[in-house]
C-alpha positions as CSV (number, residue, x, y, z in Angstrom):
1,X,19.5,-32.0,10.0
2,X,19.9,-29.2,7.5
3,X,17.7,-31.0,5.0
4,X,15.0,-31.3,7.6
5,X,15.1,-27.5,8.2
6,X,14.9,-26.8,4.4
7,X,11.9,-29.1,4.0
8,X,10.2,-27.6,7.0
9,X,10.7,-24.1,5.6
10,X,9.4,-25.1,2.2
11,X,6.3,-26.7,3.7
12,X,5.6,-23.6,5.8
13,X,5.9,-21.4,2.7
14,X,3.6,-23.6,0.7
15,X,1.0,-23.6,3.5
16,X,1.1,-19.8,3.7
17,X,0.6,-19.5,0.0
18,X,-2.3,-21.9,0.0
19,X,-3.9,-20.0,2.8
20,X,-4.0,-16.8,0.7
21,X,-6.6,-18.3,-1.6
22,X,-7.3,-17.6,-5.3
23,X,-5.8,-14.1,-5.3
24,X,-2.4,-15.5,-4.4
25,X,-2.7,-18.1,-7.1
26,X,-3.4,-15.4,-9.6
27,X,-0.2,-13.5,-8.5
28,X,-2.1,-10.7,-6.7
29,X,-2.6,-10.3,-3.0
30,X,-6.2,-9.7,-1.9
31,X,-7.4,-6.1,-1.8
32,X,-6.5,-4.4,1.5
33,X,-3.4,-6.7,2.1
34,X,-0.3,-4.8,2.8
35,X,3.5,-5.4,3.0
36,X,6.2,-3.2,4.3
37,X,9.2,-3.6,2.1
38,X,12.4,-1.4,2.1
39,X,10.7,1.6,3.6
40,X,7.6,1.4,1.4
41,X,4.2,0.2,2.5
42,X,2.6,-1.5,-0.5
43,X,-1.0,-2.7,-0.8
44,X,-3.9,-3.1,-3.1
45,X,-7.2,-1.3,-2.9
46,X,-10.5,-1.8,-4.9
47,X,-10.6,1.6,-6.4
48,X,-9.3,3.6,-9.4
49,X,-6.2,5.8,-9.1
50,X,-8.5,8.8,-9.2
51,X,-10.5,7.6,-6.2
52,X,-7.3,6.7,-4.3
53,X,-6.0,10.2,-4.9
54,X,-9.3,11.7,-3.6
55,X,-9.3,9.5,-0.6
56,X,-5.6,10.4,0.1
57,X,-6.4,14.1,0.0
58,X,-9.3,13.5,2.5
59,X,-7.0,11.4,4.7
60,X,-4.3,14.1,4.7
61,X,-6.9,16.8,5.6
62,X,-8.2,14.7,8.5
63,X,-4.7,13.9,9.7
64,X,-3.5,17.6,9.4
65,X,-0.9,16.7,6.8
66,X,-0.2,19.6,4.4
67,X,-1.1,18.7,0.8
68,X,1.7,19.7,-1.6
69,X,0.4,18.2,-4.8
70,X,-2.1,15.7,-6.1
71,X,-2.6,14.4,-9.6
72,X,-4.3,11.4,-11.2
73,X,-5.2,9.7,-14.4
74,X,-7.0,6.5,-15.2
75,X,-3.7,4.8,-15.2
76,X,-1.9,6.2,-12.1
77,X,-1.9,8.9,-9.5
78,X,0.4,10.6,-7.1
79,X,-0.1,12.6,-3.9
80,X,2.6,14.4,-1.9
81,X,2.3,16.0,1.5
82,X,4.4,17.2,4.4
83,X,3.9,16.6,8.2
84,X,4.4,19.4,10.8
85,X,8.0,18.0,11.2
86,X,8.5,18.4,7.5
87,X,8.5,14.7,6.7
88,X,7.7,14.1,3.1
89,X,4.9,11.6,2.4
90,X,4.5,10.3,-1.1
91,X,1.6,8.1,-2.2
92,X,1.5,6.5,-5.6
93,X,-1.4,4.5,-7.1
94,X,-1.1,2.4,-10.2
95,X,-4.0,0.6,-11.8
96,X,-3.4,-3.2,-11.9
97,X,-6.9,-4.4,-12.9
98,X,-10.1,-2.9,-14.0
99,X,-11.3,-2.3,-10.5
100,X,-8.2,-2.2,-8.3
101,X,-4.8,-0.6,-8.1
102,X,-1.5,-1.0,-6.3
103,X,-0.8,1.7,-3.7
104,X,2.6,2.6,-2.3
105,X,3.3,4.9,0.6
106,X,6.7,6.3,1.4
107,X,7.4,8.5,4.5
108,X,10.5,10.6,4.2
109,X,13.8,9.0,3.1
110,X,13.9,5.8,5.1
111,X,10.2,5.2,5.7
112,X,8.0,5.0,8.8
113,X,6.0,1.8,9.0
114,X,3.6,2.9,11.7
115,X,2.7,6.2,10.0
116,X,2.5,4.5,6.6
117,X,0.0,1.9,8.0
118,X,-2.0,4.6,9.7
119,X,-2.3,6.6,6.4
120,X,-3.2,3.4,4.4
121,X,-6.0,2.6,6.8
122,X,-7.3,6.2,6.7
123,X,-7.3,6.1,2.9
124,X,-9.1,2.7,2.9
125,X,-11.8,4.2,5.2
126,X,-12.3,7.1,2.8
127,X,-13.1,4.8,-0.2
């Protein structure tokens, strides 16, 4: 019975990976795909780190999040803000290809998945 469960789990995992298409085969999730891992929301966006930082600043302004700092280069970028309840929000963007970058959002110490997803979607809408 245990062998059956292991085989079923392996088949389910293989089916999932095949369904992701060529990006998964190349080792990168498709742009816009997100995962919440250990308090960080991680995803990819089709933009340079500079554009992600600009979009993050616009998202913070629209969401009434106080901007503390923002900086970007062609390789990476970082934006830090604070909510009205003084929760720290940290966004990092790292170039992973010529036209895309990996984005990570962390809310406070332990994370906040709902707020992180809301911020990610707002950033994506500003690109």
